[in-house]
C-alpha positions in Angstrom: 18.8 -45.9 32.6 18.4 -46.4 28.9 20.5 -48.5 26.6 21.8 -45.4 24.8 23.3 -44.1 28.0 25.2 -47.4 28.5 27.2 -46.8 25.3 28.2 -50.0 23.6 25.6 -52.7 24.3 26.9 -54.9 27.2 24.1 -57.5 27.1 25.1 -59.4 23.9 28.8 -59.5 25.0 28.0 -60.8 28.4 25.6 -63.4 26.9 28.5 -64.7 24.7 30.8 -64.8 27.7 28.2 -66.7 29.7 27.8 -69.2 26.9 31.6 -69.7 26.6 32.0 -70.0 30.4 34.3 -66.9 30.5 34.6 -64.8 33.6 32.4 -61.7 33.6 33.7 -58.6 35.3 31.5 -56.8 37.9 31.3 -53.7 35.7 30.2 -55.7 32.6 27.7 -57.6 34.7 26.3 -54.4 36.1 25.9 -52.9 32.6 24.4 -56.0 31.2 21.7 -56.4 33.9 20.9 -52.7 33.7 20.4 -53.1 29.9 18.3 -56.2 30.5 15.8 -54.2 32.6 15.7 -51.4 30.0 12.4 -51.2 28.3 14.2 -50.7 24.9 15.8 -54.2 25.1 14.3 -56.8 22.8 12.6 -59.8 24.5 14.8 -62.1 22.4 17.9 -60.6 23.9 16.4 -61.0 27.4 15.7 -64.6 26.7 19.1 -65.3 25.2 20.9 -63.8 28.3 18.7 -65.6 30.8 19.2 -68.9 29.0 22.9 -68.5 28.7 23.3 -67.8 32.4 21.0 -70.7 33.3 23.0 -73.1 31.2 26.4 -71.8 32.2 25.5 -71.3 35.9 24.9 -68.0 37.6 28.0 -66.6 39.3 28.1 -64.5 42.5 29.2 -61.5 40.4 26.1 -61.8 38.2 23.8 -62.4 41.1 25.2 -59.4 43.0 24.9 -57.3 39.8 21.2 -58.3 39.4 20.5 -57.4 43.0 22.0 -53.9 42.6 20.3 -53.3 39.3 16.9 -54.3 40.7 17.2 -52.3 43.9 18.4 -49.2 41.9 14.9 -49.0 40.4 12.8 -50.5 43.2 10.1 -48.6 45.0 11.7 -47.3 48.2 10.4 -48.3 51.6 10.8 -45.7 54.3 11.8 -47.9 57.1 15.1 -47.5 59.1 14.4 -49.7 62.1 15.6 -53.3 62.5 14.0 -55.9 60.2 14.7 -59.4 59.2 13.5 -61.6 56.2 13.0 -65.3 55.8 12.8 -66.5 52.2 13.7 -69.4 50.0 14.9 -69.7 46.4 12.3 -72.4 45.6 13.0 -75.2 43.2 13.3 -78.0 45.7 10.3 -79.9 44.3 8.8 -80.5 47.7 5.5 -78.7 47.1 5.5 -78.2 50.9 3.5 -75.8 53.1 4.8 -72.2 53.0 7.2 -72.7 55.9 9.1 -69.5 55.4 6.0 -67.3 55.5 4.7 -69.1 58.6 8.1 -68.8 60.3 8.0 -65.1 59.6 4.6 -64.7 61.2 5.6 -66.7 64.2 8.9 -64.8 64.6 7.1 -61.4 64.3 4.5 -62.5 66.9 7.4 -63.4 69.2 9.3 -60.1 69.1 11.2 -59.9 65.7 10.4 -57.3 63.1 9.9 -59.2 59.8 9.8 -57.6 56.3 8.7 -60.7 54.4 9.5 -60.5 50.7 7.6 -62.9 48.4 5.7 -63.5 45.2 3.1 -65.8 43.7 3.9 -69.4 43.0 6.6 -70.1 40.4 7.9 -73.6 41.2 5.1 -74.8 43.4 1.3 -74.6 43.6 1.2 -71.9 46.4 3.6 -69.1 46.8 3.8 -66.8 49.8 1.6 -64.2 48.1 -1.0 -66.9 47.3 -1.0 -68.0 50.9 -1.4 -64.6 52.5 -4.0 -63.7 49.9 -6.0 -66.8 50.9 -5.6 -65.6 54.6 -7.2 -62.3 53.6 -4.0 -60.2 53.7 -3.7 -57.2 51.3 -0.7 -58.0 49.1 0.2 -54.5 48.0 0.6 -52.5 51.2 2.7 -49.8 49.3 3.3 -46.8 51.5 1.7 -48.5 54.5 4.6 -51.0 54.8 6.4 -48.9 57.4 3.3 -48.4 59.5 2.6 -52.1 59.4 6.2 -52.9 60.5 5.8 -50.4 63.4 2.3 -51.6 64.4 2.4 -55.3 63.7 6.2 -56.1 63.4 5.3 -57.8 60.1 4.7 -56.6 56.6 4.5 -58.4 53.2 6.6 -57.0 50.4 5.0 -58.1 47.2 7.7 -58.4 44.6 5.7 -57.2 41.5 4.6 -54.1 43.4 8.0 -53.2 44.7 10.1 -54.2 41.6 8.2 -52.8 38.6 11.2 -53.2 36.4 10.9 -57.0 36.6 7.3 -56.8 35.2 8.4 -56.3 31.6 10.6 -59.5 31.6 8.1 -61.6 33.5 6.4 -62.9 30.3 9.8 -64.0 29.0 10.6 -65.8 32.2 7.2 -67.6 32.1 7.8 -68.6 28.5 11.2 -70.0 29.3 9.8 -72.2 32.0 13.0 -72.7 34.0 14.5 -70.9 37.0 16.6 -67.9 36.0 19.1 -65.5 37.4 16.3 -63.6 39.2 15.2 -66.7 41.1 18.6 -66.5 42.8 18.9 -62.8 43.1 15.3 -62.3 44.5 16.1 -63.4 48.1 18.8 -60.8 48.3 16.8 -57.9 46.7 14.5 -56.9 49.6 14.2 -53.1 49.4 14.1 -52.8 53.2 17.6 -52.4 54.7 17.7 -55.6 56.6 19.5 -56.4 59.8 19.0 -60.2 59.5 18.3 -62.7 56.8 17.5 -66.4 56.6 17.7 -67.7 53.0 16.9 -71.2 52.0 18.4 -72.9 49.0 17.7 -76.2 47.2 21.2 -77.1 46.0 24.7 -76.8 47.3 25.8 -74.7 44.3 22.9 -72.3 44.8 23.8 -72.0 48.5 27.5 -71.2 47.8 26.7 -68.7 45.0 24.1 -66.9 47.1 26.4 -66.8 50.1 29.3 -65.3 48.0 26.9 -62.8 46.4 25.6 -61.7 49.8 29.3 -61.2 50.9 29.9 -59.1 47.8 26.9 -57.0 48.7 28.2 -56.6 52.2 25.2 -58.3 53.9 25.6 -59.1 57.6 23.7 -61.4 60.0 22.8 -63.7 57.1 22.3 -67.5 57.1 22.2 -69.2 53.7 20.9 -72.7 54.5 20.5 -76.1 52.7 18.1 -78.5 54.4 19.3 -82.1 55.1 16.6 -83.5 52.7 17.2 -81.0 49.9 14.5 -78.6 50.9 15.1 -74.8 50.8 14.4 -74.5 54.5 15.8 -75.6 57.8 14.1 -78.9 58.5 13.9 -81.3 61.4 14.7 -84.3 59.2 18.5 -84.0 59.8 21.4 -81.6 60.1 21.4 -78.6 57.8 24.4 -77.0 56.2 24.6 -73.3 57.0 26.9 -70.6 55.5 26.8 -67.5 57.7 27.6 -64.2 55.9 29.0 -61.4 58.0 30.2 -58.7 55.7 32.9 -60.2 53.6 33.4 -63.2 55.9 31.8 -66.6 55.4 31.6 -69.2 58.1 30.2 -72.7 57.5 28.6 -74.9 60.2 25.7 -77.3 60.7 22.4 -77.0 62.6 21.4 -80.3 64.0 17.8 -80.4 65.1 18.4 -83.6 67.1 20.1 -81.3 69.7 16.9 -79.2 70.0 13.5 -80.0 71.5 11.9 -80.8 68.1 10.3 -83.8 66.5 11.6 -84.9 63.1 9.5 -84.5 60.0 9.7 -86.0 56.6 8.6 -84.5 53.3 5.2 -86.2 53.5 4.5 -84.5 56.8 5.3 -81.1 55.3 3.4 -81.5 52.1 1.0 -78.8 51.1 -1.1 -78.1 48.0 -3.0 -75.1 46.6 -3.7 -71.9 48.4 -6.9 -73.2 50.1 -5.2 -76.3 51.5 -2.1 -74.3 52.6 -4.2 -71.7 54.2 -6.0 -74.3 56.2 -2.7 -75.8 57.3 -1.4 -72.4 58.1 -4.2 -71.6 60.4 -3.5 -74.8 62.3 0.2 -73.9 62.6 -0.5 -70.4 63.8 -3.0 -71.6 66.3 -0.7 -74.4 67.5 -3.0 -77.2 66.5 -1.0 -78.5 63.5 0.7 -81.9 63.7 3.8 -81.6 65.8 6.3 -82.4 63.1 5.0 -79.7 60.9 4.7 -77.2 63.7 8.2 -78.0 64.9 9.6 -77.4 61.4 8.1 -73.9 61.4 9.3 -73.3 64.9 12.9 -74.2 63.9 12.9 -71.6 61.1 11.2 -69.0 63.3 13.9 -69.6 65.9 16.6 -68.9 63.4 14.9 -65.6 62.5 14.7 -64.7 66.2 18.4 -65.5 66.6 19.4 -63.4 63.5 17.1 -60.6 64.7 18.8 -60.5 68.1 15.7 -61.5 70.0 17.4 -64.7 71.3 21.0 -65.6 72.1 20.9 -69.2 70.8 18.6 -71.6 69.0 17.5 -73.5 72.1 16.0 -70.4 73.8 14.7 -69.2 70.4 12.7 -72.4 69.9 11.2 -71.9 73.4 10.3 -68.3 72.7 8.6 -69.3 69.4 6.7 -72.2 71.0 5.5 -70.0 73.8 4.2 -67.4 71.3 2.2 -70.1 69.5 0.9 -71.4 72.8 -0.3 -67.9 73.6 -2.1 -67.7 70.2 0.1 -64.7 69.2 0.7 -65.8 65.6 -3.0 -66.4 65.0 -3.8 -63.0 66.4 -1.2 -61.4 64.2 -2.7 -63.1 61.1 -6.1 -61.9 62.0 -4.9 -58.3 62.4 -3.1 -58.4 59.1 -6.4 -59.5 57.5 -8.2 -56.6 59.1 -10.0 -58.4 61.9 -10.3 -56.6 65.2 -7.9 -58.6 67.4 -5.8 -56.8 70.0 -2.1 -56.7 69.1 0.2 -58.6 71.4 2.8 -56.2 72.7 4.0 -54.2 75.7 1.0 -51.9 75.7 -2.7 -52.2 74.9 -3.9 -51.5 71.4 -5.6 -48.1 71.0 -9.2 -48.1 72.2 -8.8 -51.2 74.4 -9.0 -51.4 78.2 -6.5 -52.9 80.6 -8.8 -56.0 80.9 -9.0 -56.3 77.1 -5.2 -55.8 76.6 -3.4 -59.0 75.7 -0.9 -60.5 78.2 1.2 -62.3 75.6 4.6 -60.6 76.3 4.3 -61.0 80.0 3.3 -64.6 79.7 6.2 -65.3 77.4 8.7 -63.4 79.6 7.4 -65.4 82.6 7.7 -68.7 80.8 11.2 -67.8 79.5 12.2 -66.8 83.0 11.1 -70.1 84.4 13.0 -71.9 81.7 16.2 -70.0 82.3 15.9 -69.5 86.0 15.1 -65.8 85.6 18.6 -65.0 84.4 20.0 -63.1 81.5 21.6 -65.0 78.7 25.2 -65.7 79.1 27.7 -63.4 77.4 29.6 -66.5 76.3 29.0 -70.2 76.4 27.5 -72.8 74.2 23.8 -72.3 75.1 23.7 -68.8 76.5 23.0 -70.3 79.9 22.0 -68.2 83.0 24.7 -66.3 84.7 22.9 -64.3 87.3 19.7 -63.7 89.2 18.2 -60.9 87.1 14.5 -61.6 86.4 12.9 -60.2 83.2 10.7 -57.2 83.5 7.2 -57.7 82.4 6.1 -55.1 79.8 4.2 -52.2 81.3 1.3 -50.1 80.0 3.5 -47.0 79.6 6.1 -48.7 77.5 6.9 -47.1 74.1 5.0 -48.5 71.2 7.9 -48.0 68.8 9.6 -51.1 67.4 12.4 -52.2 69.7 16.0 -52.6 68.5 17.4 -56.1 68.9 19.0 -55.3 72.3 15.7 -53.9 73.5 13.9 -57.0 72.3 16.2 -59.1 74.5 15.4 -57.1 77.5 11.7 -57.0 76.7 11.3 -60.7 76.1 13.2 -62.0 79.1 16.8 -61.7 78.1 19.7 -59.4 78.5 20.1 -56.0 76.9 23.7 -56.8 76.4 25.1 -58.2 73.2 23.5 -61.7 72.6 26.9 -63.4 72.3 30.5 -62.4 72.9 31.2 -62.9 69.2 29.5 -63.7 66.0 27.0 -61.8 63.9 24.1 -64.1 64.6 24.6 -64.3 68.3 26.8 -67.5 68.2 29.6 -67.4 70.8 32.6 -68.5 68.8 35.2 -70.3 70.9 38.9 -69.6 70.6 40.2 -71.3 67.5 37.0 -71.0 65.4 37.8 -69.4 62.1 36.1 -67.4 59.5 36.5 -67.9 55.8 36.7 -65.0 53.3 34.5 -64.5 50.3 37.6 -63.9 48.2 38.4 -67.6 48.2 40.9 -67.8 51.1 41.0 -71.3 52.7 39.9 -71.1 56.3 41.4 -73.4 58.9 39.3 -76.4 60.0 36.7 -75.5 62.8 36.3 -77.8 65.7 34.3 -75.8 68.1 31.0 -73.9 68.1 29.0 -71.8 70.5 25.4 -72.4 69.4 23.1 -74.9 70.9 21.9 -77.0 68.0 24.6 -75.6 65.7 27.6 -77.9 65.0 30.6 -76.7 62.9 32.0 -78.8 60.1 35.5 -79.0 58.7 35.9 -76.8 55.7 37.3 -78.1 52.4 41.0 -77.3 52.2 40.5 -76.4 48.6 39.0 -72.9 48.6 38.0 -73.1 44.9 36.0 -76.3 45.6 34.3 -74.8 48.6 33.4 -71.3 47.6 34.4 -71.3 44.0 32.8 -72.9 41.0 35.6 -74.7 39.1 35.1 -78.0 40.9 31.3 -78.3 40.4 
C-alpha cells in the first residue's frame, strides 16, 4: 500500500495525537502504521512517530494496528497444523541465557509443535537468532518452515526474513537506541496461525498493553507473563503474574513455582553472555547437565508451552514431561537434527532409513514414566491437578503410527494422557472452579477470583478499578 492510496497522510496526525496524549482510533492507527511501513515515507517521519509513541506510551490499539500492518505484508507460511510460540519482549536488563528459545526446543522435543519467532540481539548480547546460529541452525528456513514443523516439531522464524517491510525502518530504530512500538508488537506478529502463545514482558504496563492488544486481535490460549524478579520469563524466583487471553476475555492469576517440583534461581544463576557462552550453556541445558536452577527455569517455561499446546493438562504434569524429555536427551537430539547432524528423530516412528534397533525409544520411555507418575491413568476432566481418574494406561507409540504432527488432543493420548479435553474449562487447560470469573478486554471489572484449577497457578484478586487494571489512566 502506498501513501498516495491512503489519501490524507495519517502518520503526522497520529504522531501529534501521541505527543498530546490523545486517544487514537483503530482506523487512524491502522493507516498510520501502514504509512510508516511505506517505502515513500521519510525516515524523519518514522523517527518522529516512533519517538512520540515511546514517550507517550504504546496503547493496545496502536500495538494491534502494528501487528495487523506487519502481518499484511509478511511472507506467508503454509502451515495449518497446531503450533505454539514462546517469546519475550526483552528489555528486562537481565542479560540472561536465552530461556525462551531453550524452552521452545525442550517443549518441541516433548510433543509440542513450536514455531519460534525471533531476531538478533537488540537489548542483550545474544538474541534467539544469535544463539541458534551459534548452535549451527540455519536462520532463514524460508519455504522449508512447514517441512521442519512437520518433521521436527520445531522451526525458527527469523523476523528479518519473514517481515521484509521492517527492514527499511531498522536503521531508524537502531539510531533511536530505545525500545519502540515494534518491540511490543513483535511477539504478537508471528506469521504462523498459532494455537498457543507464551509471551514474557518486563514491566506491568507492557504486560497489560500486550494482553489487551492480543484480545483485540482475537488471540486464544495466550499467556502474557511478568516474572517475579522483573524478567520477561516465568522464573523460579517467585510467583509470576499471568494474564491469560482467550478471545476477548482476560483472566489474571499467579503461577507460584514453590508449588512445583522446581529449585529457585536468582538472576546470577541465569546469567548469560555472548553467543558462544550462551551456546555452551544451551548445550548443557538441552543435555540435562546444566546447574539445576537454570535447568528448572527452562523446564518451567517449557511446561507452560506444553500446557498451552494441549500436551499436558496442568503445570505439574507438564514439568514432569519436560524433565523426562531432557533425561532422555530428546532436546539435545533435536538441536543436532536442526543443525544438520544425523541424529534419529524422537517420535512415534523410526526416522527414514533407520532400523528398529536404531529407532529412538524416547516417546515410549516418556509415556512409561508419565504412566508411573500418574498411576497409568488419564488426566482428570476436572480437578486442581488433573489427577488420575481411571485405570487406562497410555499406549506406547508403534512403528506404524502416522508421522503427521499430532493435534493437541492426539498429543495427550500419544504422550500418556487422555484424548479428551485437557480441562473441563479454560483455554489453557486450567479447570476453573465455580465462581472463577473472566474479565473483558473492554474494561469491565471482573469479580474477585478466589479459586483456581491449575497446580502451580494461584489466582489473585483483581483491581476493582477496571481502568487501573487494564486501562492506562492510572499508570
